[in-house]
C-alpha positions, 0 to 999 in steps of 0.5 A: 678206328671209327674211319675204319670201322665206318669204312668197313660198315660201308663196303658191307653195305655196299655188298649187300644193296650190289648184291640185292640189286642184282637179284632184281635186274638180272634175275628179271632179265634172266626170266624174260621179265625186261623187254623190246623197249627199251632194253632191247632197243638200247642193247641193239643200239650197242651192237651198232656203235660198237661196229661204228654205224648209226642206231636206225631204231627199226627195233621199234619202228617200221620206218628207220630213223636215227635213234638219237631223234628219239632221245639225244643219248650219247651214254650208249655210245660210251658204254657199247664196249662193254658189250662184249664182255657183258652181252645182253646184260651189259646196260644192267650191269652198268645201271646197277654200278652207277646206282651203287657209286652214287650211294658212295658219292653220298657218302663222300659228300656228307664226309667232307664235313665234321659236322656232317660225317656222323651222318654218312652212313644214314644218308648213303643208307636212305638213297640206297633204299629209297623206292625209286631205285627199286622201281628203276631196277625193276624195269630194264635200263633207261640212262637217266637213272645213270644220270640221276644216281651220278648227281651226288658226285657233282655236288661233292666236287662242288663242295670241294671246290674241285670246278675241273672234276665238277665239270667232267661230271656236269657233262657226263650228266647233260648227255644222258638225256635231252629233259636232264639238262633242264633238271640241271639248270634248275639243279645248278641254280639250287646249288648257286643259291646254296653258295651265294656267299661263295663268289667262285661257286656261286658264279660257276654254278650261274654259268652252268644253269646258262650252259644247261638251258642253252643245252637243252634248247639247242637239242629240242629245238636243233639237234633232235629235229635234225636227226629226225625223220619229221624235223620235230622232236616227238615228246612234247607229251603236255597238251593240258599246257599248249601244243608246245614249249613256248605254249607251255611257258606262257600257259605256265605264267598266264595260269599259275593257280590253274597249273598248280592244281593239276600237279593234284588232280587227274587231268585226263578224265580216265578213271586208271589215273585216279589216285596215282598222283596222290600215292607218288606226293603221299610216299614223297612227304613220308619219305622225308620232303618237309625237311626241304622246306628248311633248304628251299633250294633243294625243292627248287631242283624237284621242280622240272621233275615234278612238272615233267611227271605231273603235267604229261598226257600219260597217267604212267608218268605220273606215278612211283614206277619205272624209272620215272621218279629216280631224280628224286633219290640224289636230292632229296639224300642229300637236302634231307640229311644237310637239313638234319645235320644243322638240328643243335640237338645231337639226340634228334639228329640222330633219331631223325637220321634213324626216323628217315631212313626207316621211312624210306625203307618202309615207301619201298616196301608199300610198292613192293606190296601194292600199288595204285597202278597194276604193276607186275610184283613178280619184277620186284619181290625178289623175296619171293619165289614166283621172282626166281621163277616162270609158268614155262621151261626158261631152260627150254627157251634159252636152248632154241634161242641159242640156236638162231644164228647171230646173222640172221634177221628176226622179228620177237616178241618183246620179252625175248628180243633183248636177248638176241638184239645184239645183231645187225637187224632186229624187231619187235613183233608183229613188225616182220619186214624181211625176217628170216625167224619169227619167235613169239610165245602165247605165255608171255604178253601179247603186246603190242597187239591185244590178245585177240590181234596176237592170236589171229596174226599168229594163227595166220603165220603158223598157217602160211606156206611162206614160213614153217614151224621149226618149234612149237612146245608150252606155247613157245614158238619158233618160225623159219621162213622157206626158202631160208 
């Protein structure tokens, strides 16, 4: 009777959060709060892959370059057939599905042992409530989210000693994005310590560690440069540590104290970066990080996450927004509740579990209420009417977008681009190239232009004899190239 009851509760939890996540992610997409980067570019890649062709990154680059040079992400190939069913919502659907599946993986992990089974629902709730999940859902799709939330299944199969399935999950996580392999090296090393008294698992995990390191180095130093026009890895943005990965490693070894300080200070000098790191540290601490002091192997798993965030040149990476904190979710949800399960006082176990789950909820609500860095709260506040509306006629925009031929080459402002991205050629405005249609709205942010340049550019186009204004209402404009 007890297991059936728990299963019913689990189903209710999964359904509840599935609906909640859809209200954030799908509603944002419907109301044009998803963008060329990254949903538009990745959805365009789905179109190319399902048509057995490489994606050339021209959604956001003037010169053609294989998308794999930007991020070595093989998920888009795997998920591309789903675009025939779910269209421009495909990657959002995939992301929600894997988050829900990840929570179920947490549940299954804790149900493997009678000692931890009583915490299974609490750990699952914690995972679904963690602030990093909502930040990721509120901002497009990213493959590192899918990889991160798959991690509980790696923990699960390792604990079951099912090394074949563990290897499948391990490889699936690895192919998501090049930096994930470095994270998996630390995860494998932490788990090797966790299972240090079990030679079979320990040796397997040490091999997984070595494989992850080799994979990481090979991809960023050989594979991605091979796809790149510049023969270089494009995302080493850690100038505070040096000019390349080798220099960064040397800096960390030679200047450990100085490097440690960077984890907490605004090293860019930009006033916009003040208190951004502090906010992340506080929320992670409140989410239960101190529990991991009892199992430092789980802290080890978070080392590359802290480093890739806090040493970055862009202060936006340091904070709690976007997809940049999702990797905390699986490590904390499993590590924290494993520590709690070892408390001898059963009342303390239950009290701690409830407290940590409530703390996770509080931290998430805090991110929805106020953050150090400005964020568009209408993207994440699913409980407010502003989330379900825009200050222009959304239905009219959809009607006009539906009139654009599927074969047409288009230049589209960022919020509208994902909705037209299932085509061969599409560019983020103001890139025009060989576009036959140009679509933009003064009601949306002018990115990547500023307001002045946006007004100048659009005014010039509307006056040009090369373009005809075929629709203009409520700030939304469609231009068609003359003679096309």
